[in-house]
ZAPA-744759 format. One record per residue: residue in three letters; y, x, z of N, C-alpha, C in turn. Coordinates in steps of 0.1 Angstrom, whole numbers. Layout:
% residues N
R type  n_yy  n_xx  n_zz ca_yy ca_xx ca_zz  c_yy  c_xx  c_zz
R  ALA     Y     X     Z     Y     X     Z     Y     X     Z
...
//
This chain:
% residues 217
R type  n_yy  n_xx  n_zz ca_yy ca_xx ca_zz  c_yy  c_xx  c_zz
R  UNK   -40   228  -165   -30   218  -169   -26   221  -183
R  UNK   -26   211  -191   -21   212  -205    -6   212  -206
R  UNK    -1   216  -218    13   216  -220    19   202  -218
R  UNK    11   192  -222    16   178  -220    16   174  -205
R  UNK     6   179  -197     6   176  -183    18   181  -176
R  UNK    24   192  -181    35   197  -174    47   188  -174
R  UNK    47   178  -183    59   169  -184    55   156  -178
R  UNK    44   154  -172    40   142  -165    48   140  -152
R  UNK    51   128  -148    57   126  -135    49   130  -124
R  UNK    55   131  -112    48   137  -100    35   129   -97
R  UNK    34   116   -98    22   108   -95    11   112  -104
R  UNK    14   117  -116     3   120  -126    -2   135  -124
R  UNK     6   143  -116     2   157  -113    -3   159   -99
R  UNK    -8   148   -93   -12   149   -79   -23   160   -77
R  UNK   -22   167   -66   -32   178   -64   -44   171   -57
R  UNK   -55   179   -57   -67   174   -50   -65   171   -36
R  UNK   -57   179   -29   -54   177   -15   -47   164   -12
R  UNK   -37   162   -21   -29   149   -19   -38   137   -22
R  UNK   -47   139   -32   -56   128   -35   -64   124   -23
R  UNK   -68   133   -15   -76   131    -3   -67   125     8
R  UNK   -55   130    10   -47   125    21   -40   112    18
R  UNK   -35   110     6   -28    98     2   -35    92   -10
R  UNK   -47    87    -9   -54    82   -21   -47    70   -28
R  UNK   -41    61   -19   -35    50   -25   -22    53   -33
R  UNK   -15    63   -27    -2    66   -33    -3    72   -47
R  UNK   -15    78   -50   -17    84   -63   -21    75   -74
R  UNK   -22    62   -71   -25    52   -81   -12    45   -86
R  UNK   -13    39   -98    -1    33  -103     5    23   -93
R  UNK    18    24   -90    24    15   -80    27     2   -85
R  UNK    31    -7   -76    35   -21   -80    49   -20   -86
R  UNK    54   -31   -91    68   -32   -97    78   -26   -87
R  UNK    89   -20   -93    99   -13   -85   105   -22   -75
R  UNK   106   -17   -62   112   -24   -51   123   -15   -46
R  UNK   136   -18   -49   147    -9   -45   148    -9   -30
R  UNK   147     2   -24   147     4   -10   159    13    -6
R  UNK   166     8     4   179    15     8   178    19    22
R  UNK   182    32    25   183    36    39   196    29    45
R  UNK   194    24    57   205    17    63   209    23    76
R  UNK   221    22    80   226    28    92   232    18   102
R  UNK   239    23   112   244    14   122   254     4   117
R  UNK   260     7   105   269    -3    99   262   -16    95
R  UNK   249   -15    94   241   -27    90   234   -33   102
R  UNK   239   -30   114   232   -36   126   233   -51   125
R  UNK   244   -58   121   243   -73   121   233   -78   111
R  UNK   231   -72   100   220   -77    90   207   -74    96
R  UNK   205   -63   103   192   -60   109   189   -70   120
R  UNK   198   -73   128   196   -83   139   193   -96   133
R  UNK   200  -100   123   198  -113   116   184  -114   111
R  UNK   179  -102   105   166  -102   100   155  -105   110
R  UNK   156   -98   122   146   -99   132   147  -113   138
R  UNK   159  -119   140   160  -132   146   155  -143   137
R  UNK   154  -140   124   149  -150   114   134  -150   114
R  UNK   127  -141   121   113  -141   122   108  -153   131
R  UNK    97  -159   127    92  -170   135    84  -164   147
R  UNK    80  -173   156    73  -169   168    61  -160   165
R  UNK    53  -164   156    41  -157   153    44  -143   147
R  UNK    54  -143   138    58  -130   132    64  -121   142
R  UNK    72  -126   152    77  -118   162    66  -111   170
R  UNK    56  -119   173    44  -115   181    37  -103   174
R  UNK    35  -105   160    28   -95   153    37   -82   151
R  UNK    50   -84   150    59   -72   148    60   -64   160
R  UNK    63   -71   171    66   -63   184    54   -63   194
R  UNK    43   -70   191    32   -70   200    33   -79   212
R  UNK    44   -87   212    46   -97   222    56  -107   216
R  UNK    57  -119   223    65  -130   218    80  -127   222
R  UNK    86  -118   214   100  -114   217   110  -125   216
R  UNK   118  -126   226   129  -136   226   141  -130   219
R  UNK   151  -139   217   163  -134   210   169  -123   218
R  UNK   170  -124   231   176  -114   240   168  -101   238
R  UNK   155  -101   238   147   -89   237   149   -83   223
R  UNK   150   -91   213   153   -85   200   166   -79   199
R  UNK   176   -85   205   190   -79   205   189   -65   212
R  UNK   182   -65   223   181   -52   231   174   -41   222
R  UNK   163   -46   215   156   -36   206   165   -30   196
R  UNK   173   -39   189   182   -34   178   193   -25   184
R  UNK   198   -28   196   208   -20   203   203    -6   206
R  UNK   190    -5   209   184     8   213   181    17   201
R  UNK   181    12   189   178    20   178   188    32   177
R  UNK   182    44   176   191    56   175   191    59   160
R  UNK   202    55   153   203    57   139   205    72   135
R  UNK   209    80   145   210    95   142   197   102   143
R  UNK   188    97   150   175   103   152   164    97   143
R  UNK   164    83   143   154    76   135   159    73   121
R  UNK   150    67   113   154    62   100   150    48    98
R  UNK   159    40    92   156    26    90   158    23    75
R  UNK   148    17    69   149    14    54   149    -2    53
R  UNK   156    -6    43   157   -21    41   156   -25    27
R  UNK   152   -37    25   152   -43    11   161   -56    12
R  UNK   171   -56     3   180   -67     3   178   -76    -9
R  UNK   179   -89    -7   178   -98   -19   192  -100   -26
R  UNK   193  -108   -36   205  -109   -43   217  -115   -35
R  UNK   213  -122   -24   224  -127   -15   228  -117    -4
R  UNK   222  -105    -6   225   -94     4   219   -97    18
R  UNK   208  -105    18   201  -108    30   190   -98    31
R  UNK   188   -92    43   178   -82    46   165   -89    47
R  UNK   157   -89    37   144   -96    37   132   -87    42
R  UNK   134   -74    43   124   -65    48   131   -53    55
R  UNK   125   -49    66   130   -37    73   119   -28    78
R  UNK   120   -15    77   111    -6    83   118     4    92
R  UNK   113     5   104   119    14   114   109    26   116
R  UNK   114    38   113   106    50   115   112    57   127
R  UNK   105    56   138   109    62   150   103    76   152
R  UNK   112    86   154   108   100   155   105   104   169
R  UNK    95   112   171    92   117   185    89   132   183
R  UNK    98   140   189    97   155   188    97   160   202
R  UNK    85   166   206    84   173   219    85   188   218
R  UNK    90   195   228    91   209   227    77   216   224
R  UNK    77   225   215    65   232   211    54   223   206
R  UNK    58   212   201    48   203   195    53   198   181
R  UNK    44   195   172    49   190   159    55   176   161
R  UNK    65   173   153    71   160   153    62   149   147
R  UNK    62   137   152    55   126   147    65   115   144
R  UNK    61   106   135    69    94   132    61    82   133
R  UNK    66    72   139    59    59   141    65    48   132
R  UNK    57    42   124    62    32   114    60    18   119
R  UNK    71    10   118    70    -4   121    77   -12   110
R  UNK    72   -23   106    78   -30    94    77   -45    96
R  UNK    86   -52    90    86   -67    90    92   -72    77
R  UNK    86   -83    72    90   -88    59    92  -103    61
R  UNK   103  -109    58   105  -123    59    96  -131    49
R  UNK    93  -143    52    83  -151    44    87  -151    29
R  UNK   101  -152    27   105  -152    13   102  -140     5
R  UNK    99  -129    12    97  -116     5    82  -112     4
R  UNK    73  -120     9    59  -117    10    52  -119    -3
R  UNK    40  -112    -4    32  -113   -16    37  -104   -27
R  UNK    47   -95   -25    53   -87   -35    50   -72   -33
R  UNK    42   -69   -23    39   -55   -21    51   -47   -14
R  UNK    60   -55    -8    72   -48    -2    68   -40    10
R  UNK    59   -45    19    55   -38    30    48   -25    27
R  UNK    40   -25    17    33   -12    12    43    -2     7
R  UNK    53    -7    -1    63     1    -7    71     8     4
R  UNK    74     0    15    82     6    26    74    16    33
R  UNK    61    15    34    53    25    40    53    38    32
R  UNK    52    36    19    52    47    10    66    55    11
R  UNK    76    47    13    90    53    14    90    61    28
R  UNK    84    55    38    84    62    51    76    75    50
R  UNK    65    74    43    57    87    42    64    97    34
R  UNK    72    93    24    80   103    16    91   109    25
R  UNK    97   101    34   107   106    43   101   116    53
R  UNK    90   112    58    83   121    68    79   134    62
R  UNK    74   133    50    70   145    43    81   155    41
R  UNK    92   150    36   103   159    33   111   164    45
R  UNK   108   158    57   114   163    69   104   172    77
R  UNK    93   175    71    84   184    77    76   178    89
R  UNK    76   164    89    68   157    99    53   157    95
R  UNK    45   161   104    31   163   100    22   150   102
R  UNK    27   141   110    18   129   113    27   116   113
R  UNK    22   107   106    28    93   105    18    84   112
R  UNK    23    77   122    14    68   129    19    53   128
R  UNK    10    44   132    13    30   131     5    23   142
R  UNK    11    15   150     4     7   160     6    -7   158
R  UNK    -4   -15   158    -3   -29   156   -14   -37   162
R  UNK   -13   -50   163   -23   -59   168   -34   -59   157
R  UNK   -47   -59   161   -58   -59   152   -57   -71   143
R  UNK   -52   -82   148   -51   -95   140   -40   -94   129
R  UNK   -32   -84   129   -21   -82   120   -27   -78   106
R  UNK   -32   -87    98   -39   -84    86   -31   -76    76
R  UNK   -18   -79    75    -9   -72    66    -8   -57    69
R  UNK    -6   -54    82    -5   -40    86   -19   -33    85
R  UNK   -29   -40    88   -43   -34    87   -45   -30    72
R  UNK   -41   -39    63   -43   -37    49   -35   -25    44
R  UNK   -22   -23    49   -14   -12    45   -21     1    50
R  UNK   -26     1    62   -32    13    68   -44    17    60
R  UNK   -53     8    56   -65    12    49   -62    15    35
R  UNK   -53     9    28   -49    13    15   -43    27    14
R  UNK   -36    30    25   -29    43    25   -39    55    29
R  UNK   -51    51    32   -61    61    36   -58    66    50
R  UNK   -52    58    59   -50    62    73   -63    63    81
R  UNK   -63    71    91   -74    71   100   -72    60   110
R  UNK   -80    50   110   -78    38   118   -87    37   130
R  UNK   -81    35   142   -89    34   155   -86    20   161
R  UNK   -96    12   161   -95    -2   167  -100    -2   181
R  UNK   -92    -7   190   -96    -8   204   -93   -22   209
R  UNK  -103   -31   206  -101   -45   210   -90   -51   202
R  UNK   -80   -56   209   -69   -64   202   -58   -55   196
R  UNK   -59   -41   199   -49   -32   194   -55   -22   184
R  UNK   -47   -18   175   -52    -8   165   -41     3   164
R  UNK   -46    15   163   -37    27   160   -42    34   148
R  UNK   -33    37   139   -36    44   126   -28    56   125
R  UNK   -33    66   119   -25    78   117   -28    84   103
R  UNK   -18    91    98   -19    97    85   -13   111    86
R  UNK   -21   121    82   -17   135    81    -9   136    68
R  UNK     4   139    70    13   140    58    12   154    52
R  UNK    11   154    39    10   168    32    24   175    32
R  UNK    23   187    30    36   195    30    45   191    18
R  UNK    58   192    21    67   189    11    67   199    -1
R  UNK    73   195   -12    74   203   -24    86   199   -32
R  UNK    88   206   -43   100   203   -52    99   189   -57
R  UNK    88   185   -61    87   171   -67    88   160   -56
R  UNK    84   163   -44    86   153   -33   100   151   -30
R  UNK   108   161   -31   123   160   -29   129   152   -41
R  UNK   124   155   -52   129   148   -64   126   133   -63
R  UNK   114   130   -59   109   116   -58   119   109   -48
R  UNK   122   116   -37   131   109   -27   145   107   -32
R  UNK   150   117   -40   163   116   -46   164   103   -55
R  UNK   153   102   -63   153    90   -72   152    77   -64
R  UNK   144    77   -54   143    65   -45   157    61   -39
R  UNK   164    72   -34   177    69   -28   187    64   -38
R  UNK   187    71   -49   197    67   -60   194    52   -64
R  UNK   181    49   -66   178    35   -70   182    25   -60
R  UNK   180    28   -47   183    19   -37   199    17   -36
R  UNK   206    28   -37   221    27   -36   226    19   -48
R  UNK   221    22   -60   226    15   -72   223     0   -71
R  UNK   211    -3   -67   208   -17   -66   217   -24   -56
R  UNK   219   -18   -45   228   -24   -35   242   -26   -40
R  UNK   247   -16   -47   261   -16   -52   262   -28   -62
R  UNK   252   -30   -71   252   -40   -81   252   -54   -74
R  UNK   244   -56   -64   243   -68   -57   256   -71   -49
R  UNK   262   -60   -43   274   -62   -36   285   -66   -46
R  UNK   286   -61   -58   295   -65   -68   294   -79   -72
R  UNK   281   -84   -73   279   -98   -77   282  -107   -66
R  UNK   281  -102   -54   282  -111   -42   297  -113   -39
R  UNK   305  -104   -42   320  -105   -39   326  -116   -47
R  UNK   336  -124   -41   342  -134   -49   350  -129   -61
R  UNK   349  -136   -72   356  -131   -84   371  -133   -82
R  UNK   379  -123   -86   393  -124   -85   398  -134   -96
R  UNK   408  -142   -92   414  -151  -102   422  -144  -113
//
């Protein structure tokens, strides 16, 4: 490493191991997409997001034609203290994309995280789904989670594209696909990356919240 390399950002200093595990992540990323971790206080926005999905999108996201009642039950069951949920808000503070990282930790076994994502039609074609997966991988890495998994219907082209771009190991079994990614160990720069992502998401939301509030007379 040269003296100049020492001052390069994390993406430019990727190790050979990371290049093999996360090949897509080490390439120049798409334009910035502010992503914010959301909690139980955003349950109404999360529910509205899923209910706004059309029939086909619900089928692709949940693996079945989820009704409004089933979606409400799904949102109610989310354990915000155990799992992590990330969201992307538009200027109207509408949740246009959401990623649910469900954690599974068994005694004497390494923890795993399962990734699920949905993007409303108004937010598609901007790389938001891929960015949310990258954010999920960053979260998993810094929590010491060794495996990030994803299950989807084989016909879900968007999810299949995310899996292959991220270098996941993909197993297709008829109409269903399971993909897994071995997450590299955390490091100083990975925590710094996450801090920057969190700060960017919080700042973006605060600005949009300020613009959304009625102006005082």
